[in-house]
All heavy atoms as TSV, in Angstrom:
chain	resi	resn	atom	element	x	y	z
A	1	MET	N	N	-79.497	-64.584	12.001
A	1	MET	CA	C	-78.380	-64.508	12.897
A	1	MET	C	C	-78.276	-65.716	13.783
A	1	MET	O	O	-79.355	-66.309	14.168
A	1	MET	CB	C	-78.565	-63.268	13.813
A	1	MET	CG	C	-78.216	-62.044	13.054
A	1	MET	SD	S	-78.093	-60.576	14.221
A	1	MET	CE	C	-79.770	-59.964	14.209
A	2	ASP	N	N	-77.136	-66.082	14.166
A	2	ASP	CA	C	-76.870	-67.238	15.011
A	2	ASP	C	C	-77.382	-66.860	16.400
A	2	ASP	O	O	-77.083	-65.825	16.943
A	2	ASP	CB	C	-75.408	-67.573	15.016
A	2	ASP	CG	C	-75.061	-68.883	15.858
A	2	ASP	OD1	O	-75.975	-69.429	16.480
A	2	ASP	OD2	O	-73.925	-69.241	15.812
A	3	ASP	N	N	-78.131	-67.762	17.012
A	3	ASP	CA	C	-78.714	-67.400	18.343
A	3	ASP	C	C	-77.778	-67.782	19.522
A	3	ASP	O	O	-78.171	-67.780	20.622
A	3	ASP	CB	C	-80.073	-68.083	18.576
A	3	ASP	CG	C	-80.059	-69.542	18.455
A	3	ASP	OD1	O	-79.017	-70.128	18.130
A	3	ASP	OD2	O	-81.072	-70.194	18.793
A	4	ARG	N	N	-76.509	-68.026	19.193
A	4	ARG	CA	C	-75.408	-68.129	20.197
A	4	ARG	C	C	-74.371	-67.043	20.095
A	4	ARG	O	O	-73.358	-67.162	20.711
A	4	ARG	CB	C	-74.824	-69.537	20.103
A	4	ARG	CG	C	-75.786	-70.641	20.394
A	4	ARG	CD	C	-75.214	-71.958	20.045
A	4	ARG	NE	N	-75.122	-71.993	18.597
A	4	ARG	CZ	C	-74.326	-72.683	17.905
A	4	ARG	NH1	N	-73.472	-73.618	18.516
A	4	ARG	NH2	N	-74.230	-72.632	16.568
A	5	ALA	N	N	-74.515	-66.089	19.228
A	5	ALA	CA	C	-73.570	-65.074	18.899
A	5	ALA	C	C	-73.695	-63.920	19.852
A	5	ALA	O	O	-74.546	-63.835	20.701
A	5	ALA	CB	C	-73.757	-64.692	17.443
A	6	TRP	N	N	-72.715	-62.910	19.556
A	6	TRP	CA	C	-72.776	-61.713	20.321
A	6	TRP	C	C	-72.529	-60.576	19.362
A	6	TRP	O	O	-71.959	-60.759	18.293
A	6	TRP	CB	C	-71.758	-61.710	21.488
A	6	TRP	CG	C	-70.388	-62.038	21.082
A	6	TRP	CD1	C	-69.824	-63.298	21.030
A	6	TRP	CD2	C	-69.319	-61.178	20.640
A	6	TRP	NE1	N	-68.560	-63.248	20.649
A	6	TRP	CE2	C	-68.218	-61.913	20.327
A	6	TRP	CE3	C	-69.284	-59.772	20.378
A	6	TRP	CZ2	C	-67.006	-61.345	19.851
A	6	TRP	CZ3	C	-68.119	-59.252	19.963
A	6	TRP	CH2	C	-66.956	-59.985	19.706
A	7	ALA	N	N	-72.874	-59.407	19.749
A	7	ALA	CA	C	-72.635	-58.151	18.968
A	7	ALA	C	C	-72.183	-57.110	19.868
A	7	ALA	O	O	-72.626	-56.997	21.039
A	7	ALA	CB	C	-73.922	-57.760	18.201
A	8	VAL	N	N	-71.348	-56.181	19.364
A	8	VAL	CA	C	-70.842	-55.008	20.148
A	8	VAL	C	C	-71.336	-53.753	19.393
A	8	VAL	O	O	-71.278	-53.698	18.216
A	8	VAL	CB	C	-69.343	-54.992	20.230
A	8	VAL	CG1	C	-68.820	-53.803	20.984
A	8	VAL	CG2	C	-68.783	-56.280	20.797
A	9	THR	N	N	-71.815	-52.823	20.182
A	9	THR	CA	C	-72.294	-51.519	19.562
A	9	THR	C	C	-71.997	-50.425	20.565
A	9	THR	O	O	-71.682	-50.627	21.754
A	9	THR	CB	C	-73.762	-51.596	19.332
A	9	THR	OG1	O	-74.155	-50.450	18.499
A	9	THR	CG2	C	-74.669	-51.717	20.498
A	10	ASP	N	N	-72.097	-49.199	20.056
A	10	ASP	CA	C	-71.925	-47.979	20.769
A	10	ASP	C	C	-73.170	-47.731	21.658
A	10	ASP	O	O	-74.289	-47.899	21.143
A	10	ASP	CB	C	-71.660	-46.881	19.839
A	10	ASP	CG	C	-71.272	-45.576	20.533
A	10	ASP	OD1	O	-72.166	-44.991	21.259
A	10	ASP	OD2	O	-70.117	-45.167	20.356
A	11	PRO	N	N	-73.030	-47.358	22.903
A	11	PRO	CA	C	-74.183	-47.041	23.714
A	11	PRO	C	C	-75.076	-45.950	23.214
A	11	PRO	O	O	-76.278	-45.963	23.511
A	11	PRO	CB	C	-73.604	-46.622	25.061
A	11	PRO	CG	C	-72.165	-47.015	25.023
A	11	PRO	CD	C	-71.707	-47.116	23.583
A	12	GLN	N	N	-74.581	-45.123	22.316
A	12	GLN	CA	C	-75.420	-44.078	21.771
A	12	GLN	C	C	-76.158	-44.427	20.487
A	12	GLN	O	O	-76.903	-43.607	19.907
A	12	GLN	CB	C	-74.565	-42.813	21.556
A	12	GLN	CG	C	-74.017	-42.270	22.860
A	12	GLN	CD	C	-73.012	-41.159	22.606
A	12	GLN	OE1	O	-72.651	-40.756	21.499
A	12	GLN	NE2	N	-72.624	-40.508	23.764
A	13	ASP	N	N	-75.845	-45.539	19.964
A	13	ASP	CA	C	-76.521	-46.064	18.703
A	13	ASP	C	C	-77.838	-46.682	19.059
A	13	ASP	O	O	-77.979	-47.903	19.070
A	13	ASP	CB	C	-75.592	-46.957	18.007
A	13	ASP	CG	C	-76.078	-47.324	16.567
A	13	ASP	OD1	O	-77.193	-47.033	16.319
A	13	ASP	OD2	O	-75.388	-47.965	15.830
A	14	THR	N	N	-78.831	-45.862	19.292
A	14	THR	CA	C	-80.140	-46.349	19.771
A	14	THR	C	C	-80.831	-47.274	18.651
A	14	THR	O	O	-81.544	-48.136	19.057
A	14	THR	CB	C	-81.066	-45.204	20.140
A	14	THR	OG1	O	-81.242	-44.334	19.089
A	14	THR	CG2	C	-80.519	-44.443	21.307
A	15	ALA	N	N	-80.625	-46.956	17.435
A	15	ALA	CA	C	-81.177	-47.781	16.419
A	15	ALA	C	C	-80.711	-49.237	16.418
A	15	ALA	O	O	-81.453	-50.195	16.358
A	15	ALA	CB	C	-80.981	-47.175	14.970
A	16	ALA	N	N	-79.404	-49.388	16.561
A	16	ALA	CA	C	-78.779	-50.764	16.708
A	16	ALA	C	C	-79.274	-51.404	17.944
A	16	ALA	O	O	-79.583	-52.599	17.872
A	16	ALA	CB	C	-77.280	-50.621	16.628
A	17	LEU	N	N	-79.256	-50.685	19.052
A	17	LEU	CA	C	-79.690	-51.271	20.331
A	17	LEU	C	C	-81.183	-51.741	20.213
A	17	LEU	O	O	-81.464	-52.838	20.645
A	17	LEU	CB	C	-79.563	-50.273	21.472
A	17	LEU	CG	C	-78.119	-49.877	21.878
A	17	LEU	CD1	C	-78.143	-48.756	22.833
A	17	LEU	CD2	C	-77.436	-51.204	22.397
A	18	ASP	N	N	-82.058	-50.959	19.655
A	18	ASP	CA	C	-83.417	-51.361	19.469
A	18	ASP	C	C	-83.577	-52.613	18.587
A	18	ASP	O	O	-84.304	-53.496	18.830
A	18	ASP	CB	C	-84.254	-50.232	18.886
A	18	ASP	CG	C	-84.426	-49.056	19.825
A	18	ASP	OD1	O	-84.261	-49.287	21.040
A	18	ASP	OD2	O	-84.850	-47.939	19.410
A	19	PHE	N	N	-82.789	-52.623	17.494
A	19	PHE	CA	C	-82.791	-53.725	16.560
A	19	PHE	C	C	-82.403	-55.039	17.261
A	19	PHE	O	O	-83.142	-56.024	17.171
A	19	PHE	CB	C	-81.785	-53.474	15.410
A	19	PHE	CG	C	-81.578	-54.690	14.524
A	19	PHE	CD1	C	-82.466	-54.878	13.531
A	19	PHE	CD2	C	-80.512	-55.463	14.686
A	19	PHE	CE1	C	-82.342	-55.985	12.596
A	19	PHE	CE2	C	-80.357	-56.557	13.771
A	19	PHE	CZ	C	-81.246	-56.767	12.749
A	20	PHE	N	N	-81.332	-54.988	17.983
A	20	PHE	CA	C	-80.878	-56.201	18.696
A	20	PHE	C	C	-81.825	-56.594	19.875
A	20	PHE	O	O	-82.106	-57.807	20.073
A	20	PHE	CB	C	-79.477	-56.056	19.215
A	20	PHE	CG	C	-78.402	-56.172	18.113
A	20	PHE	CD1	C	-77.654	-55.071	17.760
A	20	PHE	CD2	C	-78.299	-57.305	17.365
A	20	PHE	CE1	C	-76.731	-55.129	16.773
A	20	PHE	CE2	C	-77.318	-57.401	16.329
A	20	PHE	CZ	C	-76.557	-56.294	16.012
A	21	ARG	N	N	-82.285	-55.699	20.588
A	21	ARG	CA	C	-83.150	-55.974	21.739
A	21	ARG	C	C	-84.498	-56.604	21.318
A	21	ARG	O	O	-84.993	-57.491	21.906
A	21	ARG	CB	C	-83.428	-54.704	22.529
A	21	ARG	CG	C	-82.309	-54.287	23.344
A	21	ARG	CD	C	-82.565	-52.957	24.104
A	21	ARG	NE	N	-81.378	-52.518	24.878
A	21	ARG	CZ	C	-81.177	-51.208	25.108
A	21	ARG	NH1	N	-82.093	-50.230	24.690
A	21	ARG	NH2	N	-80.135	-50.894	25.748
A	22	CYS	N	N	-84.985	-56.075	20.188
A	22	CYS	CA	C	-86.324	-56.675	19.763
A	22	CYS	C	C	-86.170	-58.066	19.222
A	22	CYS	O	O	-87.137	-58.766	19.016
A	22	CYS	CB	C	-87.028	-55.745	18.711
A	22	CYS	SG	S	-86.319	-55.769	17.116
A	23	ARG	N	N	-84.944	-58.457	18.982
A	23	ARG	CA	C	-84.651	-59.834	18.509
A	23	ARG	C	C	-84.165	-60.711	19.681
A	23	ARG	O	O	-83.602	-61.779	19.401
A	23	ARG	CB	C	-83.680	-59.801	17.345
A	23	ARG	CG	C	-84.310	-59.353	16.121
A	23	ARG	CD	C	-83.444	-58.803	15.136
A	23	ARG	NE	N	-84.102	-58.476	13.877
A	23	ARG	CZ	C	-84.849	-57.366	13.709
A	23	ARG	NH1	N	-84.993	-56.577	14.671
A	23	ARG	NH2	N	-85.502	-57.186	12.541
A	24	GLY	N	N	-84.396	-60.239	20.875
A	24	GLY	CA	C	-84.165	-61.148	22.029
A	24	GLY	C	C	-82.700	-61.092	22.603
A	24	GLY	O	O	-82.374	-61.812	23.489
A	25	ARG	N	N	-81.944	-60.141	22.065
A	25	ARG	CA	C	-80.565	-60.004	22.618
A	25	ARG	C	C	-80.590	-59.384	23.974
A	25	ARG	O	O	-81.310	-58.556	24.304
A	25	ARG	CB	C	-79.632	-59.122	21.717
A	25	ARG	CG	C	-79.623	-59.492	20.308
A	25	ARG	CD	C	-78.875	-60.812	20.124
A	25	ARG	NE	N	-78.805	-61.094	18.666
A	25	ARG	CZ	C	-78.181	-62.115	18.169
A	25	ARG	NH1	N	-77.645	-63.001	18.942
A	25	ARG	NH2	N	-78.203	-62.401	16.854
A	26	GLY	N	N	-79.655	-59.920	24.902
A	26	GLY	CA	C	-79.617	-59.412	26.282
A	26	GLY	C	C	-78.380	-58.507	26.368
A	26	GLY	O	O	-77.275	-58.869	25.880
A	27	GLN	N	N	-78.490	-57.430	27.013
A	27	GLN	CA	C	-77.409	-56.404	27.046
A	27	GLN	C	C	-76.516	-56.628	28.325
A	27	GLN	O	O	-77.069	-56.883	29.397
A	27	GLN	CB	C	-78.055	-55.030	27.149
A	27	GLN	CG	C	-77.065	-53.898	27.330
A	27	GLN	CD	C	-77.731	-52.565	27.427
A	27	GLN	OE1	O	-78.733	-52.301	26.858
A	27	GLN	NE2	N	-77.085	-51.620	28.131
A	28	THR	N	N	-75.264	-56.440	28.070
A	28	THR	CA	C	-74.302	-56.406	29.182
A	28	THR	C	C	-73.264	-55.358	28.769
A	28	THR	O	O	-73.071	-55.106	27.606
A	28	THR	CB	C	-73.691	-57.816	29.496
A	28	THR	OG1	O	-72.750	-57.662	30.578
A	28	THR	CG2	C	-72.852	-58.387	28.255
A	29	VAL	N	N	-72.642	-54.817	29.765
A	29	VAL	CA	C	-71.629	-53.774	29.443
A	29	VAL	C	C	-70.233	-54.305	29.545
A	29	VAL	O	O	-69.887	-55.025	30.514
A	29	VAL	CB	C	-71.788	-52.541	30.434
A	29	VAL	CG1	C	-70.745	-51.482	30.195
A	29	VAL	CG2	C	-73.195	-51.876	30.267
A	30	TYR	N	N	-69.437	-54.099	28.525
A	30	TYR	CA	C	-68.078	-54.564	28.542
A	30	TYR	C	C	-67.174	-53.322	28.839
A	30	TYR	O	O	-66.970	-52.409	27.979
A	30	TYR	CB	C	-67.764	-55.130	27.170
A	30	TYR	CG	C	-66.279	-55.501	27.023
A	30	TYR	CD1	C	-65.710	-56.592	27.767
A	30	TYR	CD2	C	-65.417	-54.782	26.189
A	30	TYR	CE1	C	-64.428	-56.950	27.591
A	30	TYR	CE2	C	-64.088	-55.099	26.111
A	30	TYR	CZ	C	-63.645	-56.204	26.797
A	30	TYR	OH	O	-62.348	-56.533	26.646
A	31	PRO	N	N	-66.566	-53.280	30.033
A	31	PRO	CA	C	-65.737	-52.101	30.394
A	31	PRO	C	C	-64.390	-52.134	29.720
A	31	PRO	O	O	-63.459	-52.709	30.370
A	31	PRO	CB	C	-65.672	-52.152	31.933
A	31	PRO	CG	C	-65.901	-53.601	32.241
A	31	PRO	CD	C	-66.698	-54.152	31.102
A	32	GLN	N	N	-64.229	-51.686	28.517
A	32	GLN	CA	C	-63.005	-51.722	27.851
A	32	GLN	C	C	-61.980	-50.755	28.494
A	32	GLN	O	O	-62.346	-49.684	28.669
A	32	GLN	CB	C	-63.242	-51.281	26.384
A	32	GLN	CG	C	-62.096	-51.617	25.458
A	32	GLN	CD	C	-62.491	-51.282	23.971
A	32	GLN	OE1	O	-63.513	-50.687	23.750
A	32	GLN	NE2	N	-61.617	-51.694	23.082
A	33	PRO	N	N	-60.760	-51.257	28.787
A	33	PRO	CA	C	-59.774	-50.361	29.432
A	33	PRO	C	C	-59.465	-49.121	28.639
A	33	PRO	O	O	-59.184	-49.208	27.467
A	33	PRO	CB	C	-58.505	-51.240	29.475
A	33	PRO	CG	C	-59.060	-52.686	29.403
A	33	PRO	CD	C	-60.253	-52.583	28.551
A	34	GLY	N	N	-59.558	-47.964	29.215
A	34	GLY	CA	C	-59.266	-46.725	28.628
A	34	GLY	C	C	-60.322	-46.234	27.712
A	34	GLY	O	O	-60.213	-45.099	27.186
A	35	ALA	N	N	-61.404	-46.973	27.508
A	35	ALA	CA	C	-62.527	-46.466	26.643
A	35	ALA	C	C	-63.613	-45.726	27.466
A	35	ALA	O	O	-63.953	-46.232	28.524
A	35	ALA	CB	C	-63.081	-47.641	25.920
A	36	HIS	N	N	-64.101	-44.629	26.865
A	36	HIS	CA	C	-65.197	-43.983	27.520
A	36	HIS	C	C	-66.132	-43.524	26.477
A	36	HIS	O	O	-65.731	-42.800	25.511
A	36	HIS	CB	C	-64.705	-42.839	28.375
A	36	HIS	CG	C	-65.850	-42.152	29.162
A	36	HIS	ND1	N	-66.491	-42.755	30.136
A	36	HIS	CD2	C	-66.330	-40.947	29.016
A	36	HIS	CE1	C	-67.348	-41.924	30.694
A	36	HIS	NE2	N	-67.315	-40.830	29.997
A	37	PRO	N	N	-67.366	-43.872	26.404
A	37	PRO	CA	C	-68.078	-44.856	27.400
A	37	PRO	C	C	-67.744	-46.277	27.058
A	37	PRO	O	O	-67.148	-46.534	25.966
A	37	PRO	CB	C	-69.480	-44.599	27.210
A	37	PRO	CG	C	-69.565	-44.039	25.752
A	37	PRO	CD	C	-68.311	-43.358	25.420
A	38	ALA	N	N	-68.104	-47.145	27.903
A	38	ALA	CA	C	-67.914	-48.594	27.641
A	38	ALA	C	C	-68.728	-49.049	26.504
A	38	ALA	O	O	-69.804	-48.483	26.162
A	38	ALA	CB	C	-68.304	-49.349	28.921
A	39	GLN	N	N	-68.208	-50.080	25.855
A	39	GLN	CA	C	-68.966	-50.672	24.793
A	39	GLN	C	C	-70.123	-51.491	25.336
A	39	GLN	O	O	-69.976	-52.078	26.410
A	39	GLN	CB	C	-68.072	-51.592	23.895
A	39	GLN	CG	C	-67.016	-50.824	23.172
A	39	GLN	CD	C	-67.628	-49.983	22.072
A	39	GLN	OE1	O	-68.412	-50.400	21.331
A	39	GLN	NE2	N	-67.142	-48.755	22.018
A	40	ILE	N	N	-71.202	-51.669	24.613
A	40	ILE	CA	C	-72.328	-52.530	25.012
A	40	ILE	C	C	-72.227	-53.820	24.158
A	40	ILE	O	O	-72.087	-53.805	22.948
A	40	ILE	CB	C	-73.675	-51.831	24.733
A	40	ILE	CG1	C	-73.784	-50.657	25.684
A	40	ILE	CG2	C	-74.854	-52.838	24.959
A	40	ILE	CD1	C	-75.025	-49.895	25.535
A	41	VAL	N	N	-72.250	-54.925	24.897
A	41	VAL	CA	C	-72.242	-56.230	24.327
A	41	VAL	C	C	-73.686	-56.796	24.440
A	41	VAL	O	O	-74.229	-56.804	25.489
A	41	VAL	CB	C	-71.231	-57.170	24.970
A	41	VAL	CG1	C	-71.241	-58.605	24.344
A	41	VAL	CG2	C	-69.847	-56.562	24.886
A	42	LEU	N	N	-74.182	-57.243	23.247
A	42	LEU	CA	C	-75.457	-57.900	23.287
A	42	LEU	C	C	-75.309	-59.417	22.980
A	42	LEU	O	O	-74.787	-59.785	21.975
A	42	LEU	CB	C	-76.368	-57.196	22.212
A	42	LEU	CG	C	-76.586	-55.699	22.506
A	42	LEU	CD1	C	-76.409	-54.884	21.305
A	42	LEU	CD2	C	-77.936	-55.594	23.165
A	43	LEU	N	N	-75.792	-60.170	23.921
A	43	LEU	CA	C	-75.754	-61.617	23.814
A	43	LEU	C	C	-76.991	-62.229	23.285
A	43	LEU	O	O	-78.083	-61.847	23.597
A	43	LEU	CB	C	-75.376	-62.248	25.135
A	43	LEU	CG	C	-74.161	-61.728	25.842
A	43	LEU	CD1	C	-74.054	-62.384	27.251
A	43	LEU	CD2	C	-72.921	-62.006	25.025
A	44	ALA	N	N	-76.854	-63.224	22.353
A	44	ALA	CA	C	-77.932	-63.886	21.723
A	44	ALA	C	C	-78.693	-64.696	22.801
A	44	ALA	O	O	-78.134	-65.027	23.829
A	44	ALA	CB	C	-77.498	-64.715	20.583
A	45	PRO	N	N	-79.960	-65.056	22.533
A	45	PRO	CA	C	-80.749	-65.712	23.525
A	45	PRO	C	C	-80.098	-67.069	24.000
A	45	PRO	O	O	-80.225	-67.358	25.215
A	45	PRO	CB	C	-82.077	-66.062	22.806
A	45	PRO	CG	C	-82.139	-64.980	21.749
A	45	PRO	CD	C	-80.747	-64.676	21.406
A	46	ARG	N	N	-79.407	-67.793	23.211
A	46	ARG	CA	C	-78.807	-69.038	23.640
A	46	ARG	C	C	-77.308	-68.992	23.760
A	46	ARG	O	O	-76.636	-69.985	23.794
A	46	ARG	CB	C	-79.101	-70.173	22.685
A	46	ARG	CG	C	-80.567	-70.527	22.626
A	46	ARG	CD	C	-80.915	-71.781	21.860
A	46	ARG	NE	N	-79.978	-71.980	20.777
A	46	ARG	CZ	C	-79.824	-73.146	20.131
A	46	ARG	NH1	N	-80.563	-74.178	20.467
A	46	ARG	NH2	N	-79.019	-73.181	19.121
A	47	HIS	N	N	-76.744	-67.736	23.957
A	47	HIS	CA	C	-75.308	-67.617	24.122
A	47	HIS	C	C	-74.882	-68.326	25.469
A	47	HIS	O	O	-75.542	-68.147	26.465
A	47	HIS	CB	C	-74.927	-66.123	24.134
A	47	HIS	CG	C	-73.459	-65.903	24.106
A	47	HIS	ND1	N	-72.646	-66.078	25.166
A	47	HIS	CD2	C	-72.636	-65.561	23.080
A	47	HIS	CE1	C	-71.391	-65.820	24.796
A	47	HIS	NE2	N	-71.395	-65.513	23.558
A	48	PRO	N	N	-73.802	-69.089	25.434
A	48	PRO	CA	C	-73.419	-69.808	26.625
A	48	PRO	C	C	-73.156	-68.908	27.834
A	48	PRO	O	O	-73.388	-69.343	29.023
A	48	PRO	CB	C	-72.128	-70.556	26.238
A	48	PRO	CG	C	-72.141	-70.479	24.695
A	48	PRO	CD	C	-72.928	-69.385	24.289
A	49	ALA	N	N	-72.659	-67.690	27.665
A	49	ALA	CA	C	-72.292	-66.871	28.775
A	49	ALA	C	C	-73.580	-66.164	29.379
A	49	ALA	O	O	-73.484	-65.531	30.457
A	49	ALA	CB	C	-71.362	-65.748	28.269
A	50	ARG	N	N	-74.714	-66.261	28.674
A	50	ARG	CA	C	-75.884	-65.620	29.177
A	50	ARG	C	C	-76.243	-66.110	30.591
A	50	ARG	O	O	-76.819	-65.358	31.365
A	50	ARG	CB	C	-76.981	-65.886	28.187
A	50	ARG	CG	C	-78.240	-65.094	28.357
A	50	ARG	CD	C	-78.347	-64.026	27.322
A	50	ARG	NE	N	-79.550	-63.203	27.662
A	50	ARG	CZ	C	-80.492	-62.932	26.783
A	50	ARG	NH1	N	-80.408	-63.350	25.601
A	50	ARG	NH2	N	-81.486	-62.163	27.280
A	51	SER	N	N	-75.969	-67.290	30.942
A	51	SER	CA	C	-76.363	-67.799	32.271
A	51	SER	C	C	-75.341	-67.394	33.277
A	51	SER	O	O	-75.583	-67.522	34.497
A	51	SER	CB	C	-76.531	-69.276	32.235
A	51	SER	OG	O	-75.342	-69.882	31.904
A	52	GLU	N	N	-74.146	-66.910	32.842
A	52	GLU	CA	C	-73.043	-66.637	33.767
A	52	GLU	C	C	-72.945	-65.153	34.065
A	52	GLU	O	O	-72.447	-64.729	35.082
A	52	GLU	CB	C	-71.755	-67.093	33.245
A	52	GLU	CG	C	-71.768	-68.635	32.935
A	52	GLU	CD	C	-70.524	-68.969	32.080
A	52	GLU	OE1	O	-69.606	-68.094	31.825
A	52	GLU	OE2	O	-70.454	-70.117	31.695
A	53	ILE	N	N	-73.440	-64.311	33.127
A	53	ILE	CA	C	-73.245	-62.825	33.212
A	53	ILE	C	C	-74.558	-62.208	33.622
A	53	ILE	O	O	-75.606	-62.463	32.957
A	53	ILE	CB	C	-72.739	-62.232	31.982
A	53	ILE	CG1	C	-71.390	-62.882	31.603
A	53	ILE	CG2	C	-72.638	-60.727	32.034
A	53	ILE	CD1	C	-70.837	-62.444	30.235
A	54	PRO	N	N	-74.598	-61.305	34.592
A	54	PRO	CA	C	-75.874	-60.658	34.936
A	54	PRO	C	C	-76.269	-59.738	33.708
A	54	PRO	O	O	-75.453	-58.864	33.261
A	54	PRO	CB	C	-75.611	-59.826	36.221
A	54	PRO	CG	C	-74.082	-59.922	36.390
A	54	PRO	CD	C	-73.587	-60.974	35.502
A	55	VAL	N	N	-77.442	-59.844	33.207
A	55	VAL	CA	C	-77.877	-59.139	32.033
A	55	VAL	C	C	-78.981	-58.226	32.498
A	55	VAL	O	O	-80.038	-58.643	33.015
A	55	VAL	CB	C	-78.401	-60.129	30.987
A	55	VAL	CG1	C	-78.939	-59.382	29.772
A	55	VAL	CG2	C	-77.318	-61.044	30.607
A	56	PRO	N	N	-78.755	-56.870	32.357
A	56	PRO	CA	C	-79.827	-55.921	32.704
A	56	PRO	C	C	-81.020	-56.036	31.838
A	56	PRO	O	O	-80.912	-56.503	30.674
A	56	PRO	CB	C	-79.184	-54.509	32.536
A	56	PRO	CG	C	-77.804	-54.771	31.982
A	56	PRO	CD	C	-77.556	-56.246	31.874
A	57	PRO	N	N	-82.258	-55.714	32.344
A	57	PRO	CA	C	-83.485	-55.841	31.522
A	57	PRO	C	C	-83.423	-54.880	30.331
A	57	PRO	O	O	-82.792	-53.985	30.217
A	57	PRO	CB	C	-84.614	-55.547	32.445
A	57	PRO	CG	C	-83.980	-54.878	33.618
A	57	PRO	CD	C	-82.480	-55.182	33.600
């Protein structure tokens, strides 16, 4: 996978979240208008926005 990419997943898809987190992806929440719950965006380690967006541990 490109280490500057991003991925979007459902907050309840724990297998996908574990997969991306163990590969160094940082989680941020994307509040999509009208969507409940919000989508989770996982940024790659060298993604340019990683330094601009607060990423929870």
